[in-house]
SERO-4910 file (N, C-alpha, C, O; in steps of 0.05 Angstrom, whole numbers):
BEGIN
 pado doro    nc1    nc2    nc3   cac1   cac2   cac3    cc1    cc2    cc3    oc1    oc2    oc3
  Met    A   3526  -1039   3775   3527  -1071   3756   3538  -1077   3732   3520  -1076   3716
  Tyr    A   3551  -1080   3726   3533  -1096   3697   3532  -1111   3687   3553  -1125   3690
  Arg    A   3513  -1122   3669   3488  -1139   3658   3496  -1156   3668   3481  -1167   3685
  Trp    A   3527  -1168   3663   3530  -1201   3662   3526  -1206   3700   3515  -1226   3710
  Glu    A   3540  -1180   3719   3536  -1186   3739   3514  -1183   3749   3511  -1191   3772
  Ile    A   3491  -1170   3736   3463  -1170   3757   3458  -1196   3743   3442  -1208   3758
  Thr    A   3463  -1213   3721   3458  -1235   3716   3464  -1262   3736   3448  -1278   3745
  Arg    A   3496  -1259   3740   3512  -1276   3758   3489  -1269   3784   3479  -1287   3797
  Ala    A   3484  -1242   3789   3472  -1249   3822   3443  -1259   3825   3434  -1267   3846
  Ala    A   3428  -1257   3800   3397  -1264   3798   3395  -1300   3801   3377  -1315   3811
  Leu    A   3415  -1304   3790   3418  -1335   3786   3434  -1346   3805   3441  -1370   3803
  Gly    A   3438  -1336   3817   3471  -1349   3835   3460  -1364   3860   3478  -1375   3873
  Gln    A   3434  -1366   3868   3425  -1386   3889   3407  -1407   3871   3393  -1424   3883
  Arg    A   3409  -1404   3837   3399  -1426   3824   3365  -1424   3827   3349  -1438   3815
  Val    A   3362  -1408   3843   3329  -1411   3847   3317  -1379   3839   3323  -1360   3854
  Leu    A   3299  -1376   3815   3290  -1345   3818   3253  -1351   3824   3237  -1366   3812
  Ala    A   3250  -1339   3841   3221  -1334   3846   3212  -1316   3837   3223  -1294   3837
  Met    A   3178  -1324   3822   3170  -1313   3805   3139  -1311   3818   3122  -1329   3821
  Val    A   3136  -1278   3826   3110  -1268   3849   3092  -1261   3831   3099  -1245   3814
  Arg    A   3076  -1267   3830   3041  -1257   3820   3019  -1259   3830   3005  -1279   3829
  Gly    A   3014  -1239   3840   2983  -1230   3852   2956  -1226   3839   2951  -1226   3815
  Asp    A   2941  -1222   3859   2915  -1204   3858   2920  -1180   3857   2916  -1167   3837
  Ser    A   2928  -1171   3878   2944  -1140   3884   2967  -1130   3889   2989  -1140   3897
  Tyr    A   2960  -1106   3883   2988  -1091   3898   3000  -1107   3920   3017  -1124   3916
  Asp    A   2990  -1102   3946   2987  -1115   3972   2988  -1144   3967   3006  -1152   3983
  Glu    A   2981  -1160   3957   3000  -1192   3958   3021  -1189   3945   3040  -1189   3961
  Ala    A   3029  -1185   3923   3052  -1180   3914   3081  -1174   3931   3101  -1189   3931
  Thr    A   3076  -1149   3945   3084  -1138   3948   3095  -1161   3981   3118  -1163   3991
  Leu    A   3069  -1175   3990   3078  -1189   4021   3092  -1216   4009   3113  -1226   4015
  Thr    A   3079  -1220   3998   3094  -1252   3983   3119  -1251   3975   3133  -1270   3976
  Ser    A   3128  -1222   3963   3156  -1219   3957   3174  -1205   3986   3198  -1202   3986
  Gly    A   3156  -1198   4007   3183  -1202   4026   3179  -1217   4045   3195  -1216   4064
  Thr    A   3163  -1232   4045   3164  -1260   4058   3178  -1275   4043   3188  -1292   4057
  Leu    A   3185  -1279   4015   3211  -1298   4002   3236  -1290   4012   3253  -1304   4023
  Leu    A   3236  -1251   4006   3259  -1250   4010   3277  -1246   4048   3300  -1242   4056
  Ser    A   3258  -1248   4058   3257  -1243   4087   3273  -1266   4083   3297  -1265   4089
  Ala    A   3261  -1295   4072   3276  -1325   4081   3296  -1327   4077   3311  -1341   4091
  Gly    A   3307  -1312   4048   3330  -1315   4050   3336  -1316   4011   3358  -1323   4001
  Leu    A   3324  -1311   4003   3323  -1316   3972   3341  -1288   3968   3347  -1274   3986
  Thr    A   3344  -1285   3951   3366  -1263   3932   3351  -1250   3911   3352  -1225   3911
  Ser    A   3339  -1259   3896   3324  -1258   3861   3291  -1261   3872   3282  -1277   3889
  Leu    A   3279  -1244   3859   3255  -1250   3852   3240  -1240   3832   3240  -1218   3843
  Glu    A   3223  -1235   3806   3207  -1234   3792   3183  -1219   3803   3175  -1230   3824
  Ile    A   3166  -1195   3795   3148  -1190   3797   3132  -1189   3775   3136  -1172   3757
  Ser    A   3112  -1209   3772   3100  -1204   3742   3083  -1188   3730   3060  -1192   3737
  Leu    A   3089  -1168   3712   3071  -1144   3701   3037  -1156   3703   3021  -1140   3713
  Ala    A   3028  -1181   3695   3005  -1188   3695   2994  -1182   3724   2971  -1190   3728
  Thr    A   3006  -1171   3742   2993  -1166   3769   2984  -1134   3780   2999  -1115   3773
  Pro    A   2962  -1128   3794   2959  -1108   3790   2979  -1087   3798   2990  -1092   3819
  Phe    A   2986  -1069   3787   2996  -1040   3804   3031  -1048   3810   3049  -1036   3822
  Ala    A   3033  -1082   3792   3059  -1088   3787   3089  -1067   3793   3106  -1067   3810
  Leu    A   3084  -1051   3772   3106  -1035   3773   3114  -1011   3800   3134   -999   3807
  Asp    A   3089  -1011   3809   3088   -992   3838   3112  -1014   3856   3133  -1008   3867
  Ala    A   3095  -1046   3852   3118  -1058   3878   3141  -1066   3867   3157  -1078   3880
  Val    A   3143  -1062   3849   3178  -1065   3838   3181  -1047   3841   3202  -1047   3828
  Ala    A   3180  -1016   3851   3195   -998   3857   3197   -993   3876   3215   -977   3882
  Thr    A   3178  -1004   3898   3177  -1006   3930   3196  -1026   3936   3213  -1019   3952
  Leu    A   3198  -1050   3926   3217  -1066   3935   3244  -1059   3935   3260  -1064   3953
  Val    A   3250  -1047   3909   3277  -1043   3909   3286  -1021   3918   3311  -1017   3915
  Arg    A   3270  -1004   3930   3276   -981   3949   3282   -998   3971   3306   -997   3979
  Glu    A   3264  -1015   3983   3271  -1028   4006   3294  -1046   4010   3307  -1048   4031
  Val    A   3298  -1060   3982   3318  -1082   3989   3351  -1072   3991   3370  -1078   4004
  Gly    A   3344  -1053   3968   3374  -1037   3951   3380  -1056   3938   3369  -1070   3922
  Asp    A   3411  -1055   3953   3434  -1082   3939   3440  -1116   3951   3454  -1134   3943
  Glu    A   3417  -1113   3978   3410  -1137   3981   3399  -1157   3969   3395  -1177   3984
  Ala    A   3390  -1158   3944   3374  -1174   3938   3361  -1156   3899   3355  -1133   3892
  Val    A   3363  -1186   3882   3350  -1167   3857   3322  -1171   3846   3309  -1192   3842
  Val    A   3317  -1148   3843   3283  -1155   3834   3284  -1143   3813   3295  -1122   3808
  Gly    A   3270  -1160   3797   3266  -1161   3768   3240  -1153   3759   3220  -1149   3773
  Ala    A   3243  -1149   3728   3195  -1146   3729   3204  -1169   3703   3221  -1167   3686
  Gly    A   3177  -1200   3713   3174  -1211   3696   3144  -1210   3683   3123  -1204   3695
  Ala    A   3145  -1216   3655   3115  -1221   3640   3124  -1200   3629   3104  -1185   3626
  Val    A   3148  -1188   3620   3148  -1160   3608   3145  -1166   3570   3160  -1179   3554
  Leu    A   3130  -1157   3567   3121  -1178   3538   3124  -1154   3510   3119  -1163   3488
  Asp    A   3133  -1121   3512   3135  -1105   3500   3155  -1089   3493   3174  -1104   3489
  Ala    A   3160  -1074   3489   3182  -1053   3497   3175  -1021   3509   3191  -1005   3517
  Pro    A   3147  -1017   3508   3140  -1001   3520   3134  -1010   3557   3130   -992   3574
  Ser    A   3134  -1038   3562   3135  -1044   3587   3155  -1047   3599   3156  -1046   3623
  Ala    A   3181  -1053   3578   3200  -1059   3585   3212  -1033   3601   3221  -1032   3624
  Arg    A   3208  -1012   3580   3212   -992   3587   3208   -978   3612   3225   -971   3628
  Met    A   3186   -975   3614   3165   -975   3638   3186   -989   3668   3193   -975   3687
  Ala    A   3192  -1022   3665   3199  -1031   3689   3233  -1016   3697   3244  -1003   3715
  Val    A   3241  -1026   3668   3270  -1004   3676   3263   -981   3693   3269   -984   3716
  Glu    A   3253   -959   3688   3247   -936   3694   3236   -939   3723   3233   -918   3736
  Ala    A   3227   -966   3734   3218   -973   3762   3238   -974   3782   3241   -967   3805
  Gly    A   3249   -985   3765   3281  -1002   3783   3284  -1025   3776   3303  -1035   3788
  Ala    A   3272  -1041   3758   3269  -1074   3759   3303  -1072   3758   3311  -1050   3752
  Arg    A   3318  -1089   3762   3349  -1097   3751   3344  -1112   3734   3359  -1107   3715
  Phe    A   3325  -1135   3727   3327  -1150   3706   3296  -1154   3692   3275  -1151   3704
  Leu    A   3301  -1162   3664   3272  -1160   3656   3271  -1198   3645   3291  -1213   3641
  Ala    A   3247  -1203   3645   3236  -1235   3640   3217  -1230   3624   3200  -1212   3626
  Ser    A   3221  -1248   3607   3191  -1258   3590   3185  -1280   3578   3203  -1295   3573
  Pro    A   3159  -1288   3571   3152  -1319   3574   3158  -1324   3535   3159  -1344   3520
  Ala    A   3161  -1296   3532   3160  -1304   3499   3189  -1285   3486   3201  -1268   3499
  Leu    A   3193  -1291   3463   3224  -1278   3454   3218  -1249   3435   3212  -1251   3411
  Asp    A   3222  -1223   3451   3213  -1204   3435   3248  -1185   3424   3266  -1180   3440
  Pro    A   3248  -1183   3413   3265  -1173   3400   3268  -1141   3403   3290  -1130   3402
  Glu    A   3249  -1129   3407   3251  -1109   3418   3256  -1101   3461   3263  -1081   3474
  Val    A   3247  -1133   3468   3243  -1120   3496   3279  -1124   3501   3290  -1108   3516
  Leu    A   3290  -1138   3492   3321  -1143   3492   3332  -1123   3488   3348  -1113   3504
  Arg    A   3324  -1111   3464   3342  -1079   3453   3333  -1056   3480   3343  -1034   3482
  Thr    A   3316  -1065   3496   3304  -1044   3506   3314  -1052   3529   3325  -1034   3541
  Gly    A   3314  -1072   3539   3337  -1069   3567   3367  -1066   3561   3381  -1048   3572
  His    A   3374  -1079   3549   3399  -1075   3533   3414  -1044   3539   3433  -1034   3549
  Arg    A   3386  -1034   3522   3405   -998   3517   3405   -986   3548   3416   -963   3548
  Tyr    A   3396   -997   3577   3397   -989   3598   3412  -1000   3613   3419   -994   3636
  Gly    A   3420  -1021   3597   3445  -1046   3616   3423  -1063   3634   3425  -1066   3658
  Val    A   3410  -1070   3625   3391  -1082   3645   3386  -1114   3627   3372  -1118   3607
  Pro    A   3402  -1132   3641   3396  -1162   3632   3362  -1174   3622   3341  -1171   3634
  Val    A   3365  -1181   3608   3341  -1200   3590   3336  -1237   3587   3345  -1253   3571
  Phe    A   3320  -1240   3609   3315  -1259   3609   3289  -1278   3584   3266  -1283   3591
  Val    A   3296  -1283   3567   3274  -1289   3552   3263  -1322   3542   3277  -1340   3533
  Gly    A   3238  -1320   3546   3222  -1349   3534   3222  -1362   3513   3208  -1353   3494
  Val    A   3233  -1381   3510   3241  -1396   3486   3234  -1428   3499   3240  -1435   3521
  Ser    A   3221  -1444   3480   3208  -1464   3475   3222  -1485   3459   3225  -1508   3468
  Thr    A   3229  -1477   3438   3250  -1492   3412   3276  -1493   3404   3285  -1472   3413
  Pro    A   3293  -1504   3392   3314  -1502   3390   3326  -1480   3374   3347  -1468   3379
  Ala    A   3300  -1474   3345   3307  -1448   3343   3299  -1434   3347   3302  -1416   3330
  Glu    A   3283  -1427   3370   3274  -1402   3388   3306  -1394   3402   3317  -1373   3398
  Ile    A   3316  -1417   3417   3343  -1412   3425   3361  -1405   3414   3372  -1386   3424
  Val    A   3373  -1413   3393   3384  -1399   3372   3380  -1371   3373   3392  -1354   3387
  Arg    A   3365  -1370   3358   3356  -1338   3354   3358  -1324   3382   3374  -1305   3384
  Ala    A   3344  -1331   3402   3356  -1319   3435   3386  -1310   3432   3391  -1286   3434
  Leu    A   3405  -1329   3427   3431  -1318   3430   3442  -1297   3410   3454  -1276   3417
  Glu    A   3437  -1306   3379   3435  -1285   3366   3433  -1263   3375   3453  -1250   3379
  Leu    A   3412  -1256   3381   3400  -1228   3395   3410  -1224   3424   3402  -1206   3438
  Gly    A   3425  -1238   3431   3443  -1225   3458   3427  -1230   3486   3427  -1217   3507
  Ala    A   3415  -1250   3481   3396  -1256   3513   3417  -1255   3531   3441  -1259   3525
  Asp    A   3409  -1251   3548   3424  -1250   3571   3416  -1283   3591   3432  -1289   3608
  Ala    A   3400  -1294   3589   3395  -1317   3595   3370  -1333   3582   3357  -1317   3569
  Leu    A   3360  -1357   3581   3330  -1366   3565   3318  -1388   3590   3325  -1408   3603
  Lys    A   3295  -1367   3586   3274  -1395   3599   3257  -1407   3587   3238  -1399   3574
  Leu    A   3270  -1435   3592   3251  -1456   3578   3221  -1458   3594   3215  -1470   3615
  Phe    A   3203  -1438   3571   3184  -1446   3589   3150  -1448   3575   3144  -1427   3565
  Pro    A   3134  -1464   3573   3138  -1480   3606   3142  -1500   3607   3130  -1518   3595
  Ala    A   3165  -1504   3626   3175  -1536   3632   3162  -1548   3634   3162  -1568   3620
  Ala    A   3141  -1542   3654   3113  -1555   3666   3103  -1575   3637   3093  -1564   3616
  Gly    A   3107  -1609   3639   3095  -1622   3626   3129  -1631   3614   3128  -1651   3600
  Arg    A   3152  -1622   3617   3165  -1633   3598   3190  -1647   3622   3191  -1644   3646
  Arg    A   3204  -1657   3609   3217  -1684   3617   3247  -1664   3636   3251  -1642   3624
  Pro    A   3264  -1668   3658   3291  -1650   3655   3304  -1657   3635   3317  -1640   3622
  Glu    A   3303  -1687   3629   3324  -1694   3618   3327  -1674   3583   3348  -1673   3569
  Cys    A   3300  -1659   3576   3300  -1637   3558   3325  -1623   3563   3342  -1626   3546
  Val    A   3328  -1610   3580   3351  -1601   3587   3383  -1607   3577   3401  -1598   3563
  Arg    A   3380  -1627   3593   3408  -1642   3577   3413  -1644   3540   3430  -1636   3525
  Glu    A   3388  -1660   3538   3388  -1669   3513   3389  -1643   3493   3399  -1647   3472
  Leu    A   3374  -1608   3502   3390  -1587   3493   3406  -1579   3495   3416  -1577   3473
  Arg    A   3423  -1569   3516   3450  -1563   3527   3471  -1587   3506   3492  -1577   3499
  Ser    A   3467  -1611   3499   3483  -1635   3478   3491  -1627   3461   3513  -1634   3452
  Glu    A   3471  -1603   3447   3467  -1594   3420   3484  -1558   3419   3501  -1549   3403
  Leu    A   3470  -1546   3445   3472  -1524   3450   3496  -1519   3480   3495  -1503   3499
  Pro    A   3506  -1530   3476   3521  -1524   3506   3524  -1493   3508   3524  -1489   3532
  Gln    A   3526  -1471   3498   3524  -1443   3499   3505  -1438   3522   3508  -1425   3542
  Ala    A   3484  -1452   3513   3454  -1439   3522   3443  -1446   3558   3442  -1468   3569
  Ala    A   3437  -1418   3569   3439  -1409   3592   3409  -1421   3600   3395  -1401   3605
  Leu    A   3397  -1442   3601   3368  -1455   3612   3356  -1445   3638   3362  -1456   3660
  Val    A   3341  -1425   3637   3330  -1424   3664   3308  -1441   3663   3293  -1429   3649
  Ala    A   3293  -1470   3671   3273  -1483   3678   3242  -1465   3688   3231  -1468   3710
  Gly    A   3235  -1451   3668   3205  -1435   3678   3182  -1452   3689   3170  -1468   3675
  Gly    A   3176  -1448   3711   3145  -1458   3726   3153  -1484   3731   3143  -1502   3717
  Val    A   3168  -1489   3745   3180  -1517   3767   3168  -1521   3788   3159  -1501   3799
  Asp    A   3165  -1546   3801   3154  -1542   3828   3182  -1550   3844   3202  -1560   3835
  Val    A   3178  -1544   3867   3198  -1541   3892   3215  -1568   3881   3238  -1569   3873
  Glu    A   3196  -1591   3883   3210  -1620   3886   3230  -1629   3864   3253  -1636   3867
  Ser    A   3217  -1625   3842   3233  -1618   3822   3247  -1619   3815   3251  -1636   3798
  Ala    A   3265  -1602   3822   3274  -1569   3820   3310  -1583   3816   3325  -1581   3796
  Pro    A   3314  -1597   3842   3342  -1609   3837   3351  -1626   3808   3372  -1632   3797
  Glu    A   3321  -1633   3804   3329  -1657   3774   3333  -1638   3759   3356  -1636   3750
  Trp    A   3320  -1626   3752   3332  -1606   3728   3356  -1582   3729   3365  -1571   3708
  Ile    A   3365  -1575   3760   3396  -1568   3750   3406  -1586   3756   3424  -1581   3772
  Ala    A   3403  -1618   3750   3425  -1634   3744   3428  -1639   3724   3447  -1651   3715
  Ala    A   3409  -1629   3712   3403  -1637   3676   3416  -1624   3672   3435  -1635   3662
  Gly    A   3419  -1597   3674   3447  -1571   3666   3434  -1549   3666   3448  -1529   3662
  Ala    A   3403  -1545   3670   3398  -1517   3679   3410  -1505   3701   3417  -1515   3723
  Val    A   3413  -1474   3688   3433  -1463   3706   3414  -1437   3734   3423  -1417   3746
  Ala    A   3388  -1449   3735   3362  -1443   3749   3340  -1458   3749   3334  -1473   3731
  Cys    A   3329  -1453   3768   3296  -1456   3765   3275  -1430   3780   3275  -1419   3803
  Gly    A   3260  -1427   3754   3240  -1414   3757   3220  -1416   3775   3205  -1428   3760
  Ile    A   3204  -1413   3799   3191  -1427   3818   3166  -1407   3825   3172  -1389   3841
  Gly    A   3139  -1408   3815   3125  -1395   3830   3107  -1393   3854   3120  -1394   3874
  Gly    A   3077  -1390   3858   3068  -1389   3876   3071  -1415   3907   3063  -1413   3930
  Ala    A   3081  -1430   3897   3083  -1452   3912   3100  -1462   3930   3100  -1483   3944
  Leu    A   3127  -1428   3926   3146  -1431   3944   3135  -1414   3972   3139  -1421   3995
  Ala    A   3121  -1392   3964   3110  -1380   3983   3087  -1395   4006   3084  -1386   4029
  Glu    A   3077  -1410   3999   3053  -1421   4002   3061  -1419   4035   3085  -1417   4040
  Gly    A   3038  -1418   4063   3041  -1421   4085   3051  -1401   4110   3044  -1378   4105
  Asp    A   3062  -1403   4131   3068  -1379   4145   3095  -1369   4139   3108  -1374   4119
  Arg    A   3103  -1355   4156   3130  -1342   4147   3153  -1360   4154   3171  -1362   4138
  Asp    A   3154  -1377   4180   3170  -1400   4190   3165  -1427   4163   3183  -1438   4151
  Thr    A   3139  -1430   4158   3141  -1454   4140   3159  -1446   4110   3168  -1464   4095
  Val    A   3161  -1418   4105   3171  -1413   4082   3197  -1402   4089   3206  -1386   4072
  Ala    A   3210  -1405   4107   3240  -1396   4109   3242  -1425   4112   3261  -1428   4098
  Lys    A   3236  -1448   4121   3249  -1472   4119   3253  -1485   4102   3274  -1499   4102
  Arg    A   3224  -1488   4072   3219  -1489   4046   3247  -1474   4036   3265  -1484   4023
  Val    A   3245  -1455   4042   3262  -1440   4021   3301  -1451   4028   3319  -1456   4012
  Glu    A   3301  -1451   4050   3334  -1458   4061   3340  -1488   4053   3361  -1494   4043
  Glu    A   3317  -1509   4057   3312  -1531   4049   3321  -1529   4013   3336  -1546   4003
  Leu    A   3315  -1516   4003   3307  -1519   3967   3341  -1503   3961   3355  -1518   3948
  Val    A   3352  -1482   3967   3375  -1472   3965   3395  -1496   3972   3403  -1514   3956
  Gly    A   3400  -1494   3993   3415  -1519   4003   3408  -1544   3984   3424  -1553   3969
  Arg    A   3392  -1550   3986   3389  -1579   3957   3407  -1574   3937   3427  -1587   3931
  Leu    A   3395  -1547   3922   3403  -1537   3901   3438  -1535   3896   3449  -1539   3875
  Ala    A   3449  -1528   3917   3469  -1521   3925   3491  -1548   3925   3514  -1552   3917
  Glu    A   3473  -1562   3935   3494  -1596   3931   3490  -1609   3905   3503  -1630   3901
  Val    A   3472  -1600   3882   3470  -1618   3863   3504  -1624   3849   3513  -1647   3848
  Gly    A   3520  -1603   3840   3544  -1604   3828   3549  -1572   3811   3532  -1555   3814
  Pro    A   3564  -1570   3802   3583  -1550   3787   3552  -1541   3772   3534  -1556   3764
  Arg    A   3553  -1510   3770   3530  -1500   3750   3528  -1510   3723   3546  -1507   3707
  Gly    A   3514  -1518   3719   3511  -1536   3680   3519  -1563   3682   3518  -1580   3664
  Gly    A   3528  -1568   3711   3536  -1601   3707   3513  -1620   3705   3491  -1615   3716
  Gly    A   3518  -1646   3691   3498  -1666   3702   3499  -1687   3700   3481  -1700   3711
***
């Protein structure tokens, strides 16, 4: 797949699960639960012990049925190792040109972290495939609308928002929401119901980027 195709698939449901665990087992179990619930994309934070092994395992198990990426990618060596482990995309809380160059060198999209208009413009100039507004917690969803009124070309992902407010971020113009641990709380039936309801609510908000 081309980078733009991977990006479209990763953000297609308008929700990107962010998985971070205290162990390989916890990360793979959480990821498996979310994927079984119907999510089609997630990132495993490299802050998780043996995260690259978890990425490799999930990529091998899900094949083309879901898009598994690596999160918290901070530098070029980490980016290269994540690509070698099979990560379909790279996500970072910061804007590092070398992470972008490394991902793009191997045809892997990179979602970089931004928090200011200057960082958004810089990320666009460097060819970022999507821009993760991080942390979005503590901000109002309207900030996305305000940013896109001046920078309508910016594909903003609201990073670190909660399940309840996600539709508001999409309505304000975010292309997707990055949601962490709260998405996977509870047993499998609870998670499946939460994911189904969330995906349905986000689909009803309106055209991508509208508001």
